Each structure stands twice: as C-alpha cells, then as structure tokens.
C-alpha positions in Angstrom: 18.9 5.8 5.0 15.5 4.3 4.5 15.6 0.7 3.2 12.9 -1.5 1.8 12.2 -5.2 2.0 9.5 -6.7 -0.2 7.7 -9.8 1.0 5.3 -11.7 -1.4 2.4 -13.1 0.6 -0.6 -15.2 0.1 -2.2 -17.0 -2.9 -2.8 -13.7 -4.7 1.0 -12.8 -4.3 0.4 -9.5 -2.6 3.4 -7.4 -1.7 3.9 -6.6 2.0 6.7 -4.1 2.6 9.0 -3.5 5.5 10.5 0.0 5.5 13.4 0.2 7.9 16.0 2.6 9.3 18.3 1.5 12.0 16.3 -0.7 14.4 13.0 0.8 13.5 10.5 -0.2 10.9 7.1 0.4 9.4 4.9 -2.3 7.8 2.8 -1.6 4.7 0.0 -3.9 3.8 0.5 -7.1 5.9 -1.5 -9.2 3.4 -1.0 -12.8 4.7 1.5 -15.2 6.2 2.1 -13.6 9.6 5.0 -16.0 10.4 6.8 -15.1 7.1 6.5 -11.3 7.9 7.7 -11.8 11.4 10.6 -13.9 10.3 11.8 -11.1 8.0 11.5 -8.6 10.8 13.7 -10.8 12.9 16.3 -11.4 10.2 16.5 -7.6 9.6 16.8 -7.0 13.4 14.1 -4.4 13.4 11.0 -3.6 15.5 7.8 -2.2 13.8 6.4 1.0 14.9 3.1 1.0 12.9 1.2 -0.6 10.1 0.2 1.6 7.1 -2.6 0.4 4.7 -2.8 1.5 1.1 -6.3 0.1 1.0 -8.3 -2.6 2.7 -9.0 -5.4 0.3 -8.6 -8.7 2.0 -5.3 -9.6 0.2 -3.7 -6.6 1.9 -5.0 -7.1 5.5 -4.9 -10.9 6.1 -2.1 -10.7 8.7 -3.1 -7.3 10.0 -4.8 -8.3 13.3 -2.0 -10.7 14.2 0.8 -8.2 13.6 -0.9 -5.3 15.5 -1.6 -7.6 18.5 1.8 -9.3 18.6 3.8 -6.0 18.3 1.2 -3.8 20.0 1.3 -1.2 17.3 -1.2 1.2 15.7 -2.8 1.0 12.3 -3.3 3.8 9.8 -5.9 3.8 7.1 -8.0 6.1 4.9 -11.2 7.2 6.7 -13.1 6.1 3.6 -12.3 2.5 4.3 -12.2 2.4 8.1 -15.4 0.4 8.3 -14.1 -2.0 5.6 -11.7 -3.6 8.0 -14.5 -5.2 10.0 -16.8 -6.1 7.1 -15.9 -9.1 4.9 -18.3 -8.0 2.2 -16.7 -4.6 1.8 -13.1 -5.9 2.1 -14.1 -8.8 -0.3 -12.9 -11.6 1.9 -16.2 -13.3 1.3 -14.7 -14.2 -2.0 -11.4 -15.5 -0.5 -10.5 -18.6 1.3 -11.9 -17.3 4.6 -13.6 -14.1 6.0 -11.3 -11.5 7.5 -12.3 -9.0 10.1 -10.1 -6.5 11.9 -10.7 -3.9 14.6 -10.9 -0.2 13.5 -7.6 1.5 12.7 -6.3 3.7 15.5 -5.5 6.6 13.1 -6.9 7.8 9.7 -5.2 9.8 7.0 -5.9 13.3 5.9 -5.5 14.3 2.2 -1.9 15.3 1.3 -0.9 14.8 4.9 2.7 14.6 6.0 3.3 12.1 8.8 6.2 11.4 11.0 6.5 8.1 12.9 9.8 7.6 14.7 12.6 8.3 12.2 10.2 8.1 9.2 8.6 11.0 7.5 6.3 10.5 4.5 3.5 12.1 2.6 0.1 10.4 2.1 -1.6 11.1 -1.2 -5.1 9.9 -2.4 -5.0 7.5 -5.3 -8.7 6.2 -5.5 -10.2 4.2 -8.4 -9.3 0.7 -7.4 -11.0 1.4 -4.1 -12.5 4.6 -2.8 -9.9 5.0 0.1 -6.8 4.0 -1.9 -3.7 6.0 -0.9 -0.1 6.0 -1.7 2.9 6.8 0.5 5.8 9.0 -0.8 9.1 8.8 1.1 11.5 11.6 0.0 14.2 9.9 1.9 14.7 6.8 -0.1 13.2 8.4 -3.3 10.3 5.9 -3.4 6.5 5.6 -3.4 4.3 2.7 -2.3 1.4 2.7 -4.7 -0.9 -0.1 -3.5 -3.1 -1.3 -6.3 -3.2 2.0 -8.1 -0.1 1.6 -10.2 1.7 -1.5 -11.2 4.7 -2.1 -13.5 3.2 -1.7 -17.0 -0.4 -1.6 -15.7 -2.9 -0.1 -13.2 -5.3 -1.6 -10.7 -8.6 -3.2 -11.5 -11.6 -1.0 -11.5 -14.3 -3.6 -11.9 -14.7 -4.4 -8.2 -17.4 -3.3 -5.8 -16.6 0.2 -4.7 -14.2 0.9 -7.6 -14.4 4.2 -9.4 -12.9 3.8 -12.9 -13.0 7.5 -13.8 -10.8 8.4 -10.9 -7.9 6.0 -11.2 -5.9 7.3 -14.2 -6.2 11.0 -13.3 -5.1 10.3 -9.7 -2.1 8.3 -10.8 -1.1 10.9 -13.4 -1.5 13.8 -10.9 -0.1 12.2 -7.7 2.4 9.7 -8.9 3.7 10.3 -12.3 4.5 14.0 -11.4 7.2 12.6 -9.0 10.9 12.7 -10.0 11.7 10.2 -12.7 14.2 8.4 -10.5 11.6 7.5 -7.8 11.2 3.8 -7.3 7.5 2.6 -7.4 6.7 -0.2 -5.0 3.3 -1.7 -6.1 0.9 -4.0 -4.2 1.6 -6.8 -6.7 4.3 -7.6 -9.2 7.8 -6.1 -9.4 9.0 -2.7 -8.6 9.4 -0.1 -11.3 10.3 3.6 -11.6 8.3 6.7 -12.4 10.4 7.3 -15.6 9.7 3.7 -16.8 5.9 4.1 -16.3 5.8 7.4 -18.0 7.7 6.0 -21.0 6.1 2.6 -21.4 2.9 2.1 -19.5 0.1 1.7 -22.2 -2.5 3.3 -19.9 -0.7 6.6 -20.0 1.0 6.5 -23.4 -2.5 6.2 -25.1 -3.8 9.2 -23.3 -0.8 11.3 -24.4 -1.2 10.2 -28.0 -4.8 11.5 -28.1 
C-alpha cells in the first residue's frame, strides 16, 4: 500500500512529500533542507527512484539538485516550466535568501498522462493558475492527490505572482481535483492535508461560485 510522509521545509514552510511502498520511494517537491529530507528517507528505510515537481517556484526546488545528484535519480517537470529550473528570475529565487539554479529535468509531463515508476502508478493533471506549468499527481492506490500550490486546505494558491494566470486556477481545481472521489486526501504544497469532500463543502473559493 502506498504511504505518505510529509516534511515541512524552509522558511516558507513548504511541504516536501515522500511517497513510499516497500523499499521504494518518490520525492515530490524537495523544497529545502536536504539533510532533513535525507534523514527521513533513512528513517523510513527507502530509496528514492525519482523526483516529481508540481511546479518550479524556488520554495519547491531548493534541495532539488542535491537530491538528484546524491541519489542519481531523474526529475520530472511540466515542459512549460523546464527553463524555470535554471532561471532565478523565473523561479523567483531572486526574491529569496539566495538564487537557485538546477539543471533541466530529465523528463517532462504530458497532459493527463499516466506514469509508472517502479511500483508506483499515478496520473498527472494540469492545474495551472498559480504558475503556468502547475500540475497535480493523482494516486488511485492510496486515494490521494498532491496539489502543489493549486489547492490548499480552505484556500487556493496565489495568482499575483509573475507568470500567474488567475482566470485558470479555479476552473482547473474544480475540473481536475474536486471531481475526484470525496474520500481522496489532498496533500498541498503548504499547510495541512485535507480531503476533497471537505474542500467542496467548506472552501470559500468554491462555495461562492456555487451560490451564484
């Protein structure tokens, strides 16, 4: 059975996730604190097979290069943000504590693509708005979705950043995430986890639209 470990990293308290099954693991959004992430991998007794990126803002890629080099594993990203990895202005690290650059990802996602890596199978769906290449990962085994900065508990991602597309965020979340079964757990890029049912029932960004 797929299991999930949430690790809060960096000054912006970004959520890095380790998805694991047996001795194999995937890493989602290694935002910062390489040693903290590596310690969790050791405690779980798992070896990462790949790194998945929901998007490439600096708070989600701070430990990326260290992790890919240390474990010799590939990186997956949206083609719309491939060049952001090596550009501090695009990944917004020029506004952080230091500029972050990373080599291009080895693989890029296709819309609505099903991917299998080792014992893991998941679907990639586009959830732009916060950033143009924002994606979410849906794991049927485990009944969960990793929403990056598209959907949070009781909120949604910012759309006032360079490259944001405000008109796309809410429709994308409604179409791609809130149509999942009610009992799916939502693991966001920040804050605590939630469920699809809870967000449909309580999230003000969607309740207001339904009342119109």
